[in-house]
DOLO-903553 format. One line per 5 residues: number of its first residue (from 1); their letters; for each residue x, y, z of C-alpha. Coordinates in pm, whole numbers, plus 50000, padded with zeros to 5 digits. Example, Ala and Ser with C-alpha at 12.3 -4.5 7.8 and 13.67 -1.06 7.14 Angstrom:
% DOLO-903553
1	as	51230,49550,50780 ~ 51367,49894,50714;
This chain:
% DOLO-903553
1	mnfkr	49986,50017,49964 ~ 50171,50312,49903 ~ 50200,50651,50112 ~ 49907,50820,50018 ~ 49700,50512,50024;
6	qkfll	49820,50473,50407 ~ 49764,50834,50492 ~ 49407,50868,50385 ~ 49286,50552,50517 ~ 49428,50694,50852;
11	gvclf	49238,50958,50847 ~ 48960,50754,50771 ~ 49050,50504,51106 ~ 49063,50848,51311 ~ 48724,51011,51287;
16	lvlst	48552,50582,51281 ~ 48743,50599,51656 ~ 48596,50893,51720 ~ 48227,50778,51581 ~ 48282,50462,51788;
21	qisaq	48340,50689,52124 ~ 48011,50884,52135 ~ 47834,50588,51975 ~ 47927,50359,52245 ~ 47953,50575,52563;
26	tsnmp	48150,50358,52769 ~ 48372,50163,52529 ~ 48773,50084,52669 ~ 48866,49881,52313 ~ 49035,50026,52054;
31	geygg	48916,49777,51729 ~ 48493,49699,51912 ~ 48244,49729,51663 ~ 48084,49999,51785 ~ 48145,49976,52218;
36	vtdif	47952,49755,52366 ~ 47644,49612,52047 ~ 47754,49826,51780 ~ 47803,50183,51652 ~ 47459,50237,51764;
41	dfpvg	47460,50113,52137 ~ 47437,50503,52233 ~ 47124,50547,52432 ~ 46787,50708,52261 ~ 46474,50874,52476;
46	arama	46622,51179,52712 ~ 46379,50956,52988 ~ 46535,50623,52946 ~ 46941,50791,52989 ~ 46758,50984,53299;
51	mggay	46662,50634,53420 ~ 47019,50536,53352 ~ 46939,50288,53087 ~ 46758,50031,53288 ~ 46467,50084,53004;
56	vsvad	46357,49717,52918 ~ 46101,49646,53103 ~ 45968,50031,53079 ~ 45990,50143,52757 ~ 45588,50266,52686;
61	dpfal	45665,50525,52394 ~ 45763,50469,52028 ~ 46125,50437,52214 ~ 46008,50045,52263 ~ 46107,50022,51908;
66	ywnsa	46515,50032,52010 ~ 46469,49919,52345 ~ 46225,49640,52340 ~ 45953,49552,52057 ~ 45742,49372,52279;
71	alekv	45695,49646,52523 ~ 45524,49834,52194 ~ 45212,49624,52300 ~ 45165,49903,52584 ~ 45182,50193,52349;
76	sqmsv	44805,50295,52358 ~ 44771,50596,52110 ~ 44995,50688,51759 ~ 45281,50817,51878 ~ 45553,50983,51726;
81	giyyt	45869,51015,51906 ~ 46120,51210,51800 ~ 46521,51209,52020 ~ 46770,51468,51853 ~ 47170,51519,51954;
86	nlpgg	47464,51684,51827 ~ 47784,51531,51963 ~ 48131,51704,51927 ~ 48298,51665,51559 ~ 47992,51799,51331;
91	tqyny	47867,51399,51450 ~ 47516,51421,51480 ~ 47286,51071,51636 ~ 46905,51142,51535 ~ 46593,50916,51598;
96	laysh	46264,50903,51465 ~ 45991,50636,51535 ~ 45544,50609,51493 ~ 45404,50412,51655 ~ 45073,50209,51587;
101	ptlfv	44832,50055,51770 ~ 44556,49828,51630 ~ 44300,49686,51844 ~ 44278,49319,51774 ~ 44594,49247,51627;
106	gtfsv	44958,49394,51735 ~ 45143,49715,51762 ~ 45343,49854,51443 ~ 45613,50065,51440 ~ 45834,50255,51203;
111	gilrl	46176,50456,51292 ~ 46457,50543,51114 ~ 46796,50584,51367 ~ 47101,50804,51217 ~ 47488,50907,51303;
116	stgdi	47635,51098,51069 ~ 47912,51383,51014 ~ 47955,51598,50720 ~ 48230,51737,50554 ~ 48514,51571,50610;
121	niygs	48841,51670,50466 ~ 49042,51515,50229 ~ 49409,51541,50161 ~ 49604,51413,49899 ~ 50021,51324,49983;
126	dapiq	50156,51500,49712 ~ 50094,51867,49831 ~ 49898,51943,50118 ~ 49621,52022,49882 ~ 49234,51969,49965;
131	ldtqn	49072,51711,49724 ~ 48725,51680,49848 ~ 48508,51676,50115 ~ 48308,51374,50201 ~ 48012,51301,50437;
136	ygrtl	48043,51005,50677 ~ 47672,50778,50748 ~ 47524,50501,50911 ~ 47145,50491,50913 ~ 46967,50230,51051;
141	flfgy	46607,50197,50967 ~ 46381,49981,51222 ~ 46066,49787,51153 ~ 45921,49659,51501 ~ 45610,49470,51601;
146	girli	45513,49383,51935 ~ 45180,49154,52011 ~ 45004,49054,52304 ~ 44998,48694,52332 ~ 44839,48619,52623;
151	dwmsv	44719,48820,52893 ~ 45056,48838,53077 ~ 45272,48800,52782 ~ 45413,49012,52515 ~ 45704,48903,52238;
156	gttfk	45784,49156,51987 ~ 46018,49162,51647 ~ 46283,49472,51545 ~ 46367,49437,51228 ~ 46720,49587,51109;
161	lerat	46877,49820,50799 ~ 47186,49972,50796 ~ 47273,50130,50500 ~ 47649,50305,50541 ~ 47848,50615,50386;
166	fpgyp	48236,50557,50359 ~ 48463,50814,50198 ~ 48608,50642,49925 ~ 48955,50610,49823 ~ 49175,50873,49638;
171	spgvf	49326,50766,49323 ~ 49752,50664,49340 ~ 49920,50880,49144 ~ 49680,51142,49028 ~ 49733,51468,49233;
176	yssvg	49394,51639,49175 ~ 49105,51323,49235 ~ 48779,51248,49362 ~ 48738,51069,49647 ~ 48391,50928,49571;
181	sites	48232,50723,49854 ~ 48146,50365,49926 ~ 47786,50250,50095 ~ 47706,49936,50224 ~ 47392,49725,50325;
186	afgad	47350,49500,50630 ~ 47029,49349,50764 ~ 46990,49229,51142 ~ 46688,49211,51414 ~ 46599,49178,51735;
191	iglly	46392,49008,51948 ~ 46174,49120,52233 ~ 46009,48980,52523 ~ 45727,49143,52780 ~ 45643,48922,53081;
196	tpdfs	45343,49105,53338 ~ 45231,48811,53614 ~ 44907,48876,53801 ~ 45048,48804,54168 ~ 44747,48810,54422;
201	vpilq	45047,48934,54696 ~ 45028,49319,54724 ~ 45378,49334,54740 ~ 45426,49108,54386 ~ 45188,49300,54194;
206	nlefg	45252,49548,53928 ~ 45562,49408,53806 ~ 45742,49411,53465 ~ 45979,49209,53282 ~ 46114,49244,52995;
211	fnfqn	46404,49058,52783 ~ 46520,49209,52422 ~ 46795,48994,52247 ~ 46995,49264,52029 ~ 47186,49170,51708;
216	avqrs	46915,48802,51721 ~ 47038,48822,51387 ~ 47379,48991,51278 ~ 47480,49290,51086 ~ 47779,49274,50908;
221	iravd	47902,49553,50735 ~ 48220,49651,50623 ~ 48458,49939,50750 ~ 48733,50048,50580 ~ 48877,49796,50500;
226	ireat	48786,49510,50750 ~ 48388,49367,50759 ~ 48235,49335,51113 ~ 47958,49172,51226 ~ 47744,49337,51525;
231	pynlr	47778,49143,51868 ~ 47487,49013,52058 ~ 47384,49155,52346 ~ 47095,49042,52623 ~ 46882,49316,52831;
236	mgfsk	46672,49149,53065 ~ 46566,49370,53358 ~ 46241,49414,53561 ~ 46035,49686,53719 ~ 45790,49756,53947;
241	sfllg	45484,50056,53992 ~ 45367,50177,54322 ~ 45078,50442,54355 ~ 45101,50709,54586 ~ 44804,50878,54775;
246	sgasg	44437,50794,54553 ~ 44648,50669,54315 ~ 44707,50982,54018 ~ 45044,50989,54118 ~ 45317,50676,54149;
251	lkial	45698,50608,54215 ~ 45839,50337,53951 ~ 46239,50157,53992 ~ 46378,49996,53776 ~ 46631,49739,53774;
256	emdin	46843,49579,53398 ~ 47146,49336,53338 ~ 47325,49353,52947 ~ 47535,49069,52893 ~ 47704,49168,52598;
261	ekrfa	48024,49055,52428 ~ 48314,49243,52248 ~ 48427,49231,51911 ~ 48756,49293,51784 ~ 49029,49281,51484;
266	knslq	49069,48896,51349 ~ 48707,48859,51451 ~ 48802,48780,51840 ~ 48515,48760,52098 ~ 48579,48820,52452;
271	rvppq	48346,48912,52702 ~ 48299,49170,52958 ~ 48161,49191,53239 ~ 47787,49268,53236 ~ 47650,49619,53293;
276	yhfga	47373,49730,53538 ~ 47153,50018,53519 ~ 46913,50161,53812 ~ 46645,50355,53769 ~ 46340,50600,53923;
281	eydfr	46070,50830,53797 ~ 45816,50975,54015 ~ 45554,51078,53852 ~ 45299,51346,53926 ~ 44960,51296,53839;
286	hnfml	45099,51190,53530 ~ 45190,51573,53412 ~ 45528,51562,53553 ~ 45804,51317,53646 ~ 46122,51348,53806;
291	rmgyd	46357,51048,53733 ~ 46726,50950,53882 ~ 46944,50656,53738 ~ 47285,50462,53824 ~ 47452,50373,53524;
296	yrmne	47738,50120,53676 ~ 47990,49931,53320 ~ 48347,49908,53261 ~ 48503,50263,53249 ~ 48774,50397,52965;
301	tgnmg	49008,50251,53224 ~ 48827,49883,53173 ~ 48776,49952,53538 ~ 48381,49864,53665 ~ 48298,50202,53726;
306	gqlty	47897,50409,53776 ~ 47744,50698,53752 ~ 47402,50899,53812 ~ 47191,51052,53533 ~ 46924,51272,53618;
311	gagls	46578,51401,53448 ~ 46306,51530,53424 ~ 45914,51500,53208 ~ 45659,51742,53121 ~ 45347,51617,52981;
316	mlgle	45020,51809,52851 ~ 44803,51786,52570 ~ 44915,51501,52423 ~ 45299,51609,52463 ~ 45559,51493,52656;
321	ldysy	45915,51686,52676 ~ 46145,51445,52860 ~ 46488,51600,52966 ~ 46794,51429,53093 ~ 47162,51520,53215;
326	wngwd	47458,51248,53194 ~ 47819,51404,53407 ~ 47992,51060,53276 ~ 48328,50979,53244 ~ 48392,50941,52860;
331	svigs	48644,51234,52725 ~ 48511,51273,52418 ~ 48174,51359,52531 ~ 48160,51417,52855 ~ 47839,51619,53033;
336	shris	47563,51622,52836 ~ 47203,51759,52805 ~ 46922,51516,52598 ~ 46571,51656,52564 ~ 46300,51383,52347;
341	fvlnv	45982,51485,52260 ~ 45620,51253,52234 ~ 45351,51371,52043 ~ 45042,51110,52097 ~ 44799,51098,51858;
346	gksre	44379,51058,51838 ~ 44248,50815,52105 ~ 44395,50543,52292 ~ 44345,50186,52226 ~ 44090,50102,52523;
351	qrlae	43864,50453,52416 ~ 43874,50297,52070 ~ 43803,49915,52235 ~ 43475,50056,52461 ~ 43320,50261,52107;
356	lhere	43385,49958,51910 ~ 43107,49770,52236 ~ 42915,50090,52166 ~ 42897,50054,51806 ~ 42808,49676,51801;
361	qrlie	42575,49628,52106 ~ 42375,49950,51899 ~ 42335,49744,51595 ~ 42242,49442,51782 ~ 41998,49638,51965;
366	qqire	41911,49764,51595 ~ 41904,49389,51436 ~ 41653,49284,51734 ~ 41408,49541,51648 ~ 41458,49496,51281;
371	eaara	41396,49133,51303 ~ 41081,49160,51566 ~ 40924,49376,51282 ~ 40984,49197,51040 ~ 40829,48858,51269;
376	retgi	40518,49143,51320 ~ 40506,49194,50973 ~ 40547,48830,50836 ~ 40275,48686,51153 ~ 39987,48954,51024;
381	nsnya	40037,48898,50620 ~ 40100,48467,50685 ~ 39788,48479,50850 ~ 39582,48754,50694 ~ 39683,48496,50348;
386	qalna	39612,48172,50507 ~ 39225,48330,50653 ~ 39122,48448,50344 ~ 39184,48139,50112 ~ 39021,47916,50363;
391	fqnge	38694,48214,50407 ~ 38727,48138,50018 ~ 38750,47776,50062 ~ 38467,47722,50251 ~ 38664,47667,50553;
396	lnray	38515,47919,50781 ~ 38548,47828,51125 ~ 38979,47754,51021 ~ 38953,48104,50809 ~ 38792,48215,51149;
401	aiiyk	39017,48154,51444 ~ 39348,48231,51233 ~ 39234,48561,51149 ~ 39249,48642,51449 ~ 39597,48534,51519;
406	alayd	39654,48813,51280 ~ 39449,49039,51509 ~ 39630,48921,51781 ~ 39875,49191,51660 ~ 39635,49440,51732;
411	isgqd	39701,49571,52044 ~ 39562,49856,52057 ~ 39200,49763,51851 ~ 39303,50070,51552 ~ 39615,49971,51433;
416	eelap	39589,50114,51066 ~ 39796,49821,50893 ~ 39570,49529,51093 ~ 39196,49732,50944 ~ 39174,49442,50648;
421	arvlr	39249,49181,50895 ~ 38928,49310,51104 ~ 38698,49385,50768 ~ 38793,49008,50718 ~ 38688,48858,51041;
426	driqa	38360,49104,51001 ~ 38293,48892,50664 ~ 38375,48579,50900 ~ 38191,48652,51165 ~ 37928,48714,50948;
431	aikae	37931,48413,50751 ~ 37944,48197,51035 ~ 37654,48377,51074 ~ 37441,48271,50813 ~ 37577,47950,50822;
436	eeeey	37449,47854,51171 ~ 37140,48008,51093 ~ 37081,47809,50797 ~ 37182,47505,51013 ~ 36986,47551,51234;
441	errle	36665,47593,51004 ~ 36781,47255,50894 ~ 36760,47101,51199 ~ 36430,47285,51283 ~ 36272,47121,50993;
446	teksa	36420,46803,51035 ~ 36346,46809,51400 ~ 36007,46927,51489 ~ 35891,46591,51635 ~ 36199,46666,51887;
451	arate	36044,46896,52093 ~ 36360,46869,52348 ~ 36640,46816,52059 ~ 36505,47129,51915 ~ 36556,47274,52294;
456	nqkql	36865,47130,52318 ~ 36981,47291,51987 ~ 36828,47622,52109 ~ 37061,47602,52420 ~ 37337,47505,52224;
461	dslhn	37319,47807,52009 ~ 37228,48045,52280 ~ 37552,47916,52440 ~ 37727,47912,52099 ~ 37605,48338,52089;
466	ralaf	37681,48393,52397 ~ 38009,48263,52361 ~ 38107,48415,52045 ~ 37966,48758,52248 ~ 38175,48719,52524;
471	feqed	38525,48610,52204 ~ 38480,48904,52033 ~ 38448,49172,52388 ~ 38732,49029,52436 ~ 38630,48862,52740;
476	yrsti	38759,48454,52694 ~ 38735,48370,53003 ~ 38377,48399,52990 ~ 38363,48263,52701 ~ 38568,47926,52790;
481	qecdr	38262,47876,53046 ~ 37975,47918,52837 ~ 38146,47628,52598 ~ 38182,47438,52865 ~ 37839,47464,52935;
486	alaln	37792,47382,52549 ~ 37976,47099,52566 ~ 37807,46931,52827 ~ 37517,46945,52619 ~ 37670,46804,52288;
491	pdser	38028,46759,52329 ~ 38114,46693,51959 ~ 37980,47070,51862 ~ 38313,47123,51656 ~ 38252,47489,51653;
496	irilk	38181,47535,52033 ~ 38500,47246,52039 ~ 38690,47527,51790 ~ 38577,47833,51940 ~ 38729,47714,52344;
501	enaie	39039,47611,52164 ~ 39062,47994,52046 ~ 38955,48129,52362 ~ 39212,47961,52526 ~ 39524,48053,52334;
506	eltkk	39306,48435,52302 ~ 39335,48442,52659 ~ 39724,48298,52694 ~ 39798,48589,52408 ~ 39581,48841,52620;
511	vnvll	39815,48751,52920 ~ 40108,48785,52815 ~ 40024,49078,52610 ~ 39952,49249,52953 ~ 40221,49097,53065;
516	drant	40454,49217,52770 ~ 40282,49580,52869 ~ 40337,49631,53209 ~ 40720,49529,53209 ~ 40738,49764,52979;
521	lersg	40536,50054,53191 ~ 40754,49876,53444 ~ 41092,49953,53255 ~ 41005,50282,53172 ~ 40904,50385,53550;
526	qilea	40547,50437,53548 ~ 40519,50161,53863 ~ 40110,50226,53949 ~ 39996,50159,53571 ~ 40280,49846,53590;
531	itiyr	40088,49735,53902 ~ 39709,49798,53732 ~ 39837,49544,53463 ~ 39956,49297,53678 ~ 39691,49266,53856;
536	sardl	39451,49265,53554 ~ 39705,48970,53409 ~ 39694,48781,53740 ~ 39318,48774,53741 ~ 39297,48684,53354;
541	aagdt	39576,48428,53412 ~ 39319,48279,53793 ~ 39334,47879,53700 ~ 39695,47880,53583 ~ 39875,47827,53954;
546	vkesl	40285,47896,53778 ~ 40144,48191,53605 ~ 39946,48384,53929 ~ 40231,48302,54158 ~ 40511,48495,53947;
551	iagri	40240,48754,53884 ~ 40210,48780,54232 ~ 40611,48822,54294 ~ 40622,49057,54050 ~ 40320,49273,54218;
556	nnleg	40484,49216,54566 ~ 40833,49378,54406 ~ 40704,49673,54252 ~ 40486,49780,54535 ~ 40800,49748,54699;
561	slrqr	40967,49960,54493 ~ 40633,50208,54554 ~ 40723,50249,54900 ~ 41130,50271,54877 ~ 41011,50572,54624;
566	dlvrq	40803,50751,54876 ~ 41084,50719,55169 ~ 41338,50871,54914 ~ 41076,51126,54825 ~ 41045,51176,55186;
571	aalhe	41417,51190,55259 ~ 41524,51427,54996 ~ 41239,51665,55173 ~ 41407,51644,55530 ~ 41761,51643,55296;
576	nnkew	41631,52063,55168 ~ 41530,52158,55494 ~ 41835,52012,55596 ~ 41669,51805,55893 ~ 42040,51498,55835;
581	aqaae	41893,51267,56063 ~ 41616,51235,55994 ~ 41678,51243,55599 ~ 41995,51000,55676 ~ 41705,50750,55902;
586	lyrqa	41445,50745,55559 ~ 41749,50672,55298 ~ 41870,50389,55540 ~ 41471,50188,55536 ~ 41486,50286,55084;
591	leydr	41808,50066,55129 ~ 41601,49785,55278 ~ 41483,49761,54951 ~ 41760,49734,54745 ~ 42084,49713,54908;
596	nnqtl	42308,49755,54557 ~ 42194,50101,54513 ~ 42493,50307,54460 ~ 42301,50618,54471 ~ 42110,50558,54792;
601	nrkyq	42412,50461,54913 ~ 42626,50765,54855 ~ 42356,50995,54967 ~ 42277,50770,55305 ~ 42622,50819,55359;
606	nastw	42583,51230,55292 ~ 42333,51306,55467 ~ 42498,51082,55743 ~ 42782,51283,55744 ~ 42577,51633,55800;
611	anakr	42385,51462,56071 ~ 42709,51319,56281 ~ 42883,51706,56144 ~ 43046,51942,56403 ~ 43223,52202,56415;
616	lempp	43668,52036,56484 ~ 43973,52182,56546 ~ 44162,52149,56219 ~ 44485,51935,56242 ~ 44797,52165,56048;
621	nvrei	44817,51954,55752 ~ 44422,52017,55687 ~ 44391,52354,55753 ~ 44684,52418,55462 ~ 44463,52231,55269;
626	ytqgy	44131,52395,55381 ~ 44354,52743,55324 ~ 44426,52663,54928 ~ 44098,52584,54915 ~ 43958,52941,55122;
631	kafnr	44199,53162,54862 ~ 44103,52960,54575 ~ 43727,53014,54628 ~ 43819,53400,54714 ~ 43969,53369,54339;
636	gqyde	43671,53261,54165 ~ 43820,52933,54090 ~ 43527,52695,54198 ~ 43667,52433,54088 ~ 44041,52417,54246;
641	airyy	43882,52533,54536 ~ 43627,52228,54598 ~ 43912,51942,54472 ~ 44084,52148,54761 ~ 43807,52122,55018;
646	eealr	43724,51772,54936 ~ 44057,51700,55016 ~ 44051,51813,55350 ~ 43737,51611,55370 ~ 43940,51321,55343;
651	lqpln	44141,51345,55649 ~ 43875,51432,55807 ~ 43556,51375,55710 ~ 43277,51472,56008 ~ 43410,51872,56011;
656	etill	43152,52074,55981 ~ 43378,52361,55875 ~ 43444,52233,55543 ~ 43085,52043,55450 ~ 43002,52404,55418;
661	aieaa	43316,52543,55226 ~ 43213,52244,54977 ~ 42833,52317,54967 ~ 42917,52710,54940 ~ 43133,52651,54631;
666	kekkq	42901,52480,54518 ~ 42677,52701,54484 ~ 42858,52939,54389 ~ 42997,52743,54096 ~ 42621,52640,54040;
671	keqgg	42497,53038,53998 ~ 42815,53131,53820 ~ 42733,52830,53545 ~ 42372,52955,53575 ~ 42527,53353,53457;
676	tq	42683,53229,53175 ~ 42441,53065,53021;
């Protein structure tokens, strides 16, 4: 190799060493591929850096694409993550990722990670003249997917495509030469796992275990004259969350261990001691976060050492801004400030699932209504057609029975859709009457000598006519009684038997219609009307012990409900008059009818609280909160005042002063809202 080529390669190698130190943070071995894992080992995300790199089980944002693809399932909204870093030597290290959670098929994510340096000056060896200016860049395209296989296990993978651009070589022997560039590509992949067990022991709850096998599929790419492959790296750790106060704030602690190999020149391998990462995050009401971490690994001198990391975060209106500070021992990077952004867009997965279930429920209800309407239309049209056909064929009794099946849908008796059926019914009745009259006349002619038989026939006809009249008046029980008397005279009378069967069928339908109407009134809150209908149904069902018992039970329940309503009404009157002891007792009696009624429970608890409230001396912590509410009240910030007063009331529930303050703030708020409407 000539001197010019040696000089050029020396310059490129110096640049690569600089880039390696920047991307590896703690590299101490010359010639290794990008430090502990590869040239893209420099972490991304200010939140992860602030927690000392203990992020494999914590990640829940688009940065999970880099740290643990299985954790992508914790991203509930469409999210964009941005991380931008300016490093020494004109080098930039940038990250951009987008995560898209679906409802049922996991979470997809794409990202790009780029390390680049521009304007590298290339000089020739024959004269100190700049030959060219080149750029060095390595870009990693990431394609990730995570899915929750079961409630406590998520898996994921990240596919990586690296594109590297190196400066080319000067042409030997040429005084002025364009250097050009060399482009290389490589493919790799990571495998991630997230385990979230559901332990019943409180101390073991809210635990998450994360595993990420980085470079499970190794990338191989040329750097100047040699080709290097990315070393394996296994990240594994766990985190635990603690809820604080009312649960709006929390504390998360995390521990991670990295087991890796370092790869040196000539493909020699050497394992280094595991690296340890510790992190803690305090989350105040999901709006402000404080973070601290400790990163313990091999330092520049080859010894194990650690460093503290710090950071904070701010989240509001779907945008999260994270900051971290690292005071490392790396002489190239030194102390650094890092900022990253996460933008959450649209509704969360839980909100979209709730909306989907609501749409499905509405669709089911619509289908039920449509099916009921189709069944009604089919029943009316089919029975009308069959009755008309039977009438035209002279089957009057059959036509009579069928037409009343169609008229069973006429609840009001004046349904316009059933007007043709009512006309047909009148025609059938007229034909039956004419037929009966003809039959009667024939019997009179043939049985003139049988006076008793004639009398029996007259009595039979009288009973039939009375039964028919009762049937037309929908007095089916009287119809059945008259038919029984008629059948006692002539058990073989077909028309009496059919009329009785029709009456029994219509009586059953009428009872069912009354039950349906009562049930509808009951659901709409018309209890007295429902009780009246139930009693009518019970009278019609007399003799049917099972149905009578069911109806009687329903009546008893509704009467109890009325009693409960009356107690609630009386309690409300006492409550309006500030007679809290009487109101509490009446609410307690009302709860005897429905112990699971949350509204009554709240009213009872509120009345009991007022009834037992006293003027109490406030402890210092309660007085401090109460004073903050008082100040907010004076500023006209009534929502804030109510929040402080209610917090003070939780600490001292029976303090009458606090209760009166809450009531005053609510009245002010109500008046203010009424004035702005």
